[in-house]
C-alpha positions in Angstrom: 9.1 18.2 -9.4 5.8 17.0 -10.7 5.3 14.9 -7.6 5.8 17.8 -5.3 3.2 19.8 -7.3 0.9 16.8 -7.0 1.4 16.7 -3.3 1.3 20.3 -2.3 0.9 22.8 -5.1 -2.8 22.9 -6.1 -5.3 25.6 -5.5 -8.5 24.0 -4.1 -10.6 27.0 -5.0 -9.9 26.7 -8.8 -11.0 23.0 -9.0 -14.4 22.1 -10.2 -15.1 18.4 -9.8 -18.4 18.4 -11.6 -17.1 19.8 -14.8 -14.1 17.6 -15.1 -15.8 14.7 -16.9 -12.9 12.4 -16.5 -14.0 9.0 -15.3 -17.2 7.6 -14.0 -15.3 6.0 -11.1 -14.9 9.5 -9.5 -18.6 9.9 -9.3 -19.0 7.4 -6.4 -18.2 8.2 -2.8 -15.4 5.7 -2.4 -12.8 8.3 -3.2 -11.9 11.2 -0.9 -12.2 14.8 -1.9 -8.3 15.0 -1.7 -7.9 12.0 -4.0 -10.3 13.5 -6.6 -8.7 17.0 -6.3 -5.2 15.8 -6.7 -6.0 13.4 -9.6 -7.9 16.0 -11.5 -5.1 18.6 -11.1 -2.5 16.1 -12.4 -4.8 15.1 -15.2 -5.1 18.7 -16.4 -1.4 18.7 -17.0 -1.5 15.7 -19.2 0.1 12.2 -18.8 3.2 12.2 -16.6 4.0 8.4 -16.8 4.6 6.1 -19.7 3.0 8.6 -22.2 -0.6 7.8 -21.3 -1.0 7.4 -17.5 -1.0 9.6 -14.5 0.9 9.2 -11.2 -0.4 11.3 -8.3 -0.3 11.5 -4.5 -2.7 12.6 -1.9 -3.2 12.7 1.9 -4.9 9.6 3.1 -5.3 10.2 6.8 -3.2 10.1 10.0 -0.3 11.9 8.3 0.0 9.3 5.6 0.5 10.0 1.9 -0.9 7.6 -0.6 -0.1 7.4 -4.3 -1.9 5.9 -7.3 -1.6 5.5 -11.0 -4.6 6.2 -13.2 -4.4 3.6 -16.0 -5.8 5.0 -19.2 -5.7 1.5 -20.7 -7.9 0.0 -18.0 -9.7 3.2 -17.0 -9.0 2.5 -13.4 -6.9 3.5 -10.4 -4.0 1.3 -9.3 -2.7 1.9 -5.7 1.0 2.0 -4.9 2.1 -1.0 -2.8 2.0 0.9 0.5 1.0 4.1 2.2 3.9 6.3 3.3 4.6 8.5 6.4 4.3 12.0 5.1 6.5 13.7 7.7 9.2 11.0 8.1 12.4 12.8 9.1 14.6 9.7 8.5 13.0 8.5 5.2 11.0 11.3 3.4 8.8 10.1 0.6 10.3 10.5 -2.8 8.9 8.9 -6.0 10.9 8.9 -9.2 9.1 8.4 -12.5 8.9 10.0 -15.9 6.9 10.2 -19.1 9.1 7.9 -21.1 9.0 4.9 -18.8 6.6 2.4 -17.3 8.8 2.1 -14.2 8.7 4.1 -11.0 10.9 3.9 -7.8 10.0 4.7 -4.2 12.0 6.0 -1.3 10.1 6.4 2.0 8.7 4.8 5.1 5.6 2.6 5.3 2.8 4.1 7.3 1.7 0.6 8.3 4.7 -1.3 9.5 7.6 1.2 9.2 9.2 -0.8 6.4 11.8 1.4 4.6 11.6 1.6 0.8 15.0 2.5 -0.6 14.8 2.6 -4.3 12.1 0.0 -4.5 11.1 -0.1 -8.2 8.0 -1.3 -9.9 6.8 -1.6 -13.5 3.3 -1.2 -14.7 2.4 -4.1 -16.9 -1.1 -3.7 -18.2 -3.1 -2.8 -15.1 -0.8 -4.7 -12.6 2.4 -3.6 -10.7 5.4 -5.9 -10.9 8.3 -5.4 -8.5 11.6 -4.9 -10.3 14.3 -6.8 -8.4 18.1 -6.0 -8.3 17.7 -2.4 -9.4 
């Protein structure tokens, strides 16, 4: 449910990027407005992953959906292993994660090479993602 809110449920008019004061990385122009907006909206709700970090998704062009983790430990953004087709009819994007775990799983279709992710799971170890095999 939190992922759906992160993807589609935010009011753009209520967001004020300047007053957020979250992380200096957001001050540069390397992040899109959508990236910043979705991250700040998720951040307002509090950590949603492993008790201290934030998973969020955002549109990243051409109908693709990207997802990232904001690592509070490293004060940096960690991209998911791929970008996903947002309107895939055969493999809609779904990400499973929760507050009590450092693991997340992905179902969806790659926006790059049409690879299908079917319960592909990863763990966040420090500031790196490690694929979990045989899940």
